[in-house]
C-alpha positions in Angstrom: -0.1 0.0 0.2 1.2 3.0 -0.6 1.5 6.4 2.0 -0.9 8.7 1.8 0.4 11.8 -0.2 -0.1 15.3 1.0 -3.3 17.2 -1.6 -3.9 20.4 -0.1 -1.8 22.4 3.0 -3.2 25.4 4.7 -1.4 26.9 7.7 -3.2 27.8 10.6 -2.3 29.1 14.1 -0.1 28.4 16.2 2.1 27.0 13.4 0.4 24.1 12.6 -0.7 22.8 9.6 -3.9 21.7 8.4 -2.9 19.1 5.7 -5.6 17.1 3.4 -4.4 13.8 2.1 -5.1 11.8 -1.3 -7.0 8.9 0.8 -9.5 11.8 2.1 -8.2 12.2 5.8 -8.1 15.6 7.2 -5.2 15.7 9.8 -3.2 18.8 11.8 0.5 19.0 12.6 2.5 20.8 14.7 5.6 22.2 13.3 7.1 23.9 16.5 9.4 20.9 17.9 11.3 22.0 14.4 12.0 25.0 14.9 15.2 23.3 17.4 16.9 22.5 13.6 18.7 25.3 11.9 16.3 25.3 8.7 12.7 24.8 10.3 14.1 28.0 12.4 13.1 30.4 10.3 9.9 29.0 10.0 9.2 30.9 13.6 8.9 33.9 11.1 5.2 33.8 10.2 5.6 35.2 6.9 7.9 32.7 6.2 5.6 29.7 7.7 2.9 31.0 5.7 4.6 30.1 2.4 4.2 26.3 3.2 2.8 24.7 0.0 2.8 21.1 -1.8 6.1 19.4 -2.8 6.1 16.1 -4.5 3.9 13.9 -2.1 4.5 16.4 0.9 4.6 19.7 2.1 8.1 22.4 2.0 8.6 26.3 2.1 10.4 28.6 -0.1 13.4 28.5 2.2 14.0 24.8 1.9 12.9 23.4 4.6 10.5 20.0 4.2 8.8 17.3 6.3 9.1 14.2 5.5 6.2 12.4 3.9 5.8 9.6 6.4 6.7 11.9 9.4 4.0 14.4 8.2 1.1 11.9 7.9 1.9 9.9 11.0 2.9 12.5 13.4 -0.3 14.5 12.6 -3.1 14.1 14.4 -6.9 13.3 12.9 -9.3 16.4 12.7 -12.2 15.4 15.1 -15.5 16.9 13.3 
């Protein structure tokens, strides 16, 4: 089985991402724990954080930071409605 791919990403408050995957799941991913790594430090700037977009099967930012597709899917929390 192929891992789900990110289809839509939306930055929201508190440095989180709402990600819709190609299997129909919608999840929330917290980026704050990544701020300890140099490439992600720049994302503390809200303008840079909001440059997030779909890049291949995951998400990336204009500064070159990206999240491993498996981490994005497995470390995000389902959105309950």
